[in-house]
N, C-alpha and C positions, 0 to 999 in steps of 0.2 A: 150577281154579276159584278165585274170590275167597274169602277167609276171611270167613265170615258168622257173626255172633254169634247166640246163641239168640234174641235179641229183634230181629234184623233188621239190626243195624249191619254195614256192609260195611267190611272192611279191605283194604289192598292185598295183592299176592301175598306168600305166605310160602314159606319153604323148609321145614325140618323144624319146623313151627310149631304152637303152641297158638293157636287163633283168638282174636281180640280179643273182649271182651264189653262190653256197654253197649247203650244204646238210642239210636236215631236222634233221638228226641224229648228226650233228656237227655244225659248226659255219657258219651261212648264211653270204654271202659276196657280195659286188658289185665290179666289175672290169671295170674301165673306161679307154680304150686305149687312148694314147696321140695323139692328132691331129698333134702335132709338131715333132713327132718322138722320144720323150723322154720316160721316164719311165711312166708306167700307174699309175692311181690312184686306190688304193685298200682300201676298207672300210670293216672291218670284225666285225660282232656283236659277242660278247663273252658271255654275260649273262645279265639277267634282275634283277633289284632290285624291292622291293615292291613299289607300287605307292607312290610317294612323296619322296622317299628316295634319288632320284637323286638330288633334291634341297637341301636336308639336307646334303648330302656328299659335294656338291659344296660349300654350305655356310660355312661349317667348314673348308674346304681346303682354301677358299679365305681368311678367317680370319687368318689362320696360315701363308699363303703366305705374307699377308700384314706386318706381324711382322718380316719377314726375313730381315736381313741386306742388301741383294742384291735386294730388292723389287724395281720394276720399274712400274710406272703407265703411260702408253702412248698408243696411237692409239686404245683406247677402248679395250686393251688387257693387263690387269695387269699381270705381270710375275715376275719370279725370277730365277736366275741361281743357281741351287743346286749342280751341278757337273762340275768342270772345266777341261780343257785339261791338259794332262801331256805329253807335247811334248818331254821332255827329255827321256821318256820311250816309245816314239813312239805312244802315244795315242792322236789323234786329236779330240776325241769326247767330247761333252758337254751335260749336262742334264739340262732341264729347266722345270718349271711349268708355266702354264698360264691359265687364265680364260677368258670366253666371256660371258658378261652379257645379260640382257633382250633386249638390243637395238642392239646386234650384234656388229660386227666390220667391217671396210672397206675392200674392195678387195685389196689384196696385194700379194707379192711373196717374195721368198728368193732365194739366189744363190745356196745354197747347198740342198741336199736331206733331207727329213724330215720323221720321223716316230714317232707316239705318241699313247699313250693309254689314253682314256678319259671316263668320265661319262657324259651322257646327262642329261639335266634338265628335270623337270617333265611335260614338254609339248613337248619334243622331240627337235631335232635339224636339221636344213638345212645345209648341207655341200655343198657349191657351188664351182665349179671348172671351170676354163677355161684352156685347155691344148694347146692352140695355142702358137706357138713359137714367139719370138720377131720379127724374120724376117717376119713371116706371118702377124703379126699385123702392122709392118711398111709398108708392101706392101698394106694391106687393113685392116683398123681398125675393119671392120665388121667381120673379122676372129675371133676376140675375142668372139663375141656374138655367132657365128656359132659353136664354140667349147665349149659352156657352157654345163654343166651337173650338176644336183643337185642329191645328195644322201640324202634321208630322213632317219634319225636315229630315232628309237622309243624313247619314253619317258623312263626315269629311266633305262638307258642301259649302260653297260660297253662295249666299242668298241675300235678298233684300226684303225689307218689310216696310210697309207704310200704313198708318192708321190715324184716325182723327182724335182730337183732344177729347178727354173723358172716357176713352176706351179702356176698360179694365183688362189687364193682361198679366200673364205669369209665364216664365220660361223655365223649362225643366229638361234634364236629360231624358231621352226617350225610354230608358229602362230604369225601373225603380231599383235603388241600391247600386246604381252604376258608379264605377270609379272614374268615369270620363266627365269632363266639364260639358256644360250644355252649349255654350257659345261665347264668342268674343265679338264685339261690334264697334263700328264707328258710326255714331248717331248724329244726325243733323236736327236741331231744333230750328225750324225755318223762321219762327218769330217767338223769341223768348218772352216777349211781353204779352203774348196772346192768352186768351182764356180767362176764366173767372178767378183770378188770383186775389187772395186777401191782401189787405193794405201792407202788412209787414213783408210778405213775399214779393209784392210788386215793388216795394222800395228797394229790396235786396237785388232784384233783377235790374232795376234802373241804375243801381250802383255798380253793375257789372260784377256782382259778387255771388251769383247764384251757383248752385251745384245740383246734381241729380237728386240727392235726398231732400233738399229744400223744395223741390218741385214735385214731390211725390206724395200722394194720398194712399194709405194702405186700406185694405178691405175692413169694414166694421165687423166686430166679433159676431154679431147676429147673422150676418150674411155668410161669414166664414163657416159657421156651423152648418148652414144649408149646403154649402159647397162641399164640406167634408162628407156629408151624407151622399151627395151626388156622385162623388168619386167611387163610392162603393158599388155603383151600377154604371160602369163605364160604357156599356152598350147603349145607354140612353143618351149619350153625349155625341153631338155631331162631330164627325172627324173626316178630315180630308188629307190624303197622302199623295201629293204630287211627287213625281219621280223623274230623274234624269236618265234612268235605264230604259231600254226598249221594253216592249211588252213581254213579260216573262212567259215561259213555256207552260202550257196547260198541264194540270196535274190533278188527279183525283185520289182520294184516300183508298188504300188497299183494305180489303175485308179479311184477308187471311194473314197470319203471321209470316214474317220474312223467314225463309229457309235457306239452306245451303251454305250457311256461314261455316268457315273452316278455321280451327285454331291451329297455331303453329308454335313450335318451341321458342322461337325468337323472331327476329326480323326475317322477312321473306328472302329466300336465297337470291332471287332475281331483282331485289329492290335496288334502286339507284343509291340508296344509303350505303350499300356494300362498297362503293367507290370512295367513301368518305372516311377520314381518320383511320387509315390502314394501320394495322398493328394492334397491340394490346389496348383494350378499352376497359373502362371501369364499370360501365352500365349500358344496357340496352333494354328497351321495352317497345312494345307495339300495341296499338289499339286499332280497332276496325269497326266501322258501321256499314251495314249493307242497306241500301235504299232500293225499294222495289220499283218496278217499271212505272207503276201508277204515280209514285211520289216524284219521279224525275221527269215524267211526261215526254220522254224521247230526247231529253237534253243530252248532248254529247259529253264525253268525259271532260273535255276542255271547258265546256260551259259549266258543268258541275264544279270543276276545280275553281273557276272564277268565283262562283257563288260561295264555295266552301272557304276559300282564303279570305273573302270579305267577311264571312261569318266569324272567323277567329277574332277579328277586330271589333265588329259591330255587335256581337252577341257573346261576350265573355261571361263565364259563370261568376256570379257574385262571390261564391265561396273561394274560388281560385283568386279572384281579385283581392280579397281580404288577406289571403295567405301571402300574396305577392307584396302587399303593402307592409305586412309584418316583416317579411324577408328583406325588403328594401330598407326599412328602418334599422334592422340589425346589421346589415352588411355595408351600409353607407360609410361608417367610420373607417372601414378597411379599403375604401376606394373602389369597390366593385361596381360594375354597371348595374343600373336599376331600370325597371320597366313596369308599367301597369299590367302588362300581359304576362301570362305564364311563359316560361322560357321556351317551350317547344314552338311558340309562335311569336315571341317577342321581336324577332328581327323583321317582322312585317311592318314595324314602325321605323325601320332604317331609312336614312336619307341618302345613303351612298352605296346601295346594292348594285352589283354589276349588271343585273338584268331586271326587267319588269315583265312579269307574266301578265298577259292580256293588257299590257300597256299601263298597269296600275298597281301591281303587287310586287314589292321588292323581294327578289329571290337570288340565291347564289348560283343555282344551276337549274335548268329545266330539261325534260326529255319527253318527247312524244313518240310513242311506239305502237306497234301492232296496228298499223294503218289507222291511227287515231283512236283506237279502242282502249288505249292506256296512256295516261299522262302523269308525270311525276315532277315535283319541284323539291329543291333542297333549301331549307332555311337554316340559320345558325349564326353563331357569334363566338368570338374568342375573348376570354377574360383572363385575369391574372391567375385565377385558381383552377379554371377548367376551360375546355372547348366543347361545344355541343353542336351536333348537326341533326336536323329533323327532316325526314322525307315525308311529304304529303303526297299521297297517290290516289288516283281514281281509275278504276279498271271496269270496263264494260263486261257484263255477263251475257251469255247467249240468250238468256230469257229477258233481256232488257233491264236487269238490275245494274246497280252501280256500287261497287265495293270501294268505300273510302277508308284509307288507312293513314295512320300517323305513327311513324317509327322514329325513335330517338336514340342516338348514340352519344356517349359522353366519354371524354378522356380527361383525366385530372392532370394537373401540372405541378402540384406540390402537396405538402401534408395537409394544408387547410382544405384543399379541394377534395382530398380523400375523406376527411372528416365530414365535410359538407355533404358529399354524396351519400355517406353512410347514414346521415340524418334524414335526408329527403328521399332516398331511393324508394322506399315502400310507398310513401304517399304519392310520389310521382307516378308509379306504375299503377296503383290501385285507384287513385282518385283524380289527380291533375290531368293526365293524358286522356283517359276515357271521357272525363267530364267535359273537357275543352272540345274534344271531337264531337261529342253528342250535341253540344250547343251550336257548334259551327255547322253541323249537318242539319240541325233544325232550321237555322237561318237559311241554309242553301235550299231546302225544300220549299220554304215560304217564298224565297226570292224567285224560284222557278215556277211558282204557281200563278196561273192566270185567272182561274175561275174563283171570284171572290165569294161565291156562295158555299164553297167547300169549307167546312170547319176542320182545318188540319190541326190535330192535337200536337203539342210539343213532343219531342223525342225524349221523354222522361225515362228514368231507369226502369219503370214497369211497363212501358209502352210495348205491346206485342208487335208493333209495326217497325221495329228496328232490333237488330242484334248488335251488341257491343262485345268485342273480344279484347282482352288485353293479356299479353304474355311478356315475360321478361327473362333476362339473363343477368346473373349477378357478377361480382368481381372476377377479374382474371380471364375475361374472354379474350381470345387471341384471333387475329385475322392474318 
């Protein structure tokens, strides 16, 4: 079953979990009691940004943080102190900023209480805690693992965290191998002098010269070894997933392979993409995933589209992310636009799109047709070497299926653009487009699922419960 708070808020499936708490009408929250008798861990979701905006906010904040005169880069947690104590006036509080990148940071703890407000990256964040006391760990190092609890924060989310001194914690992107940062935070230390500080650290604090690394204890190697073993069995670790979304649509796994998928020579003749970039184009391709009725659980094409567009940002393929990182490195000297997402969906990170689908997805154009049984949006951008437009479509089938398509059209603007497309055309058609669509569809199915007891397998290349088609047309296409 789904984790349901006492006031009706739904959370996604949990393993050995304490349900999330909070109200659908207000701020969903997770409350994790301390195993060691200290203060609980409290994580509260505040608001959600448009897809991709988490990364944009974090990137801008990290650049500003690096330029601060108090900037410190240590323990994979770049930080700066932006507000110092005023002990002469009885104020022992300090204010810091810190960021956690795509690789996360190590498990650690602080002597004093902590509270911070943060923005999650565009793949979400894992907030990992162990509330075992030092006495419990000294008596049995396994107590650290027994007290583990993960709170999963959604992508592109504003949230707050509060926990007591001595609480071990680690923050990571929600997806292993992610290209997205985990979070950026503004953190309040309510009493910088509190906790069991050693004499040298206490003197540094009283001299108003503390920083986050100086106030940090990292996990001992012996306990780290136990932790590494525990992560190999993630189902044994308590997990809570509070959500700002309404309860998703119920869905069950299909027992028969998806059928009825139809291949086309190129982009569908009635696609909204046909209105884009009229005239000769250098490249077209189309990929499609058919979701059966059980997988979408009655969700309308517009609801599936909402989840699908979120999936392009929240669940990008690691392999495509690595290709984009290499591409960004190679083209940056030429002044070309860069993005962590594959170009078919990169404009979902735009901050100046003319429209917002479902109030949160930047798009160029949207079209709802066939009495709501078909919905399409146009993504795209113009660069110095080429222009691209991508049409994402969801069409309802008579049997309750939903056909999700991604069709891309490219026009080159100069010789470099023609060479560039000649290099990437094949990998885009055969790998980038179908892989991105599969991952986005996998996210959409999971987002639309309500019954947490269903073990929905990923839409992998060999999964019989999805069909992926991709077709293409080479140079010289005329419209």
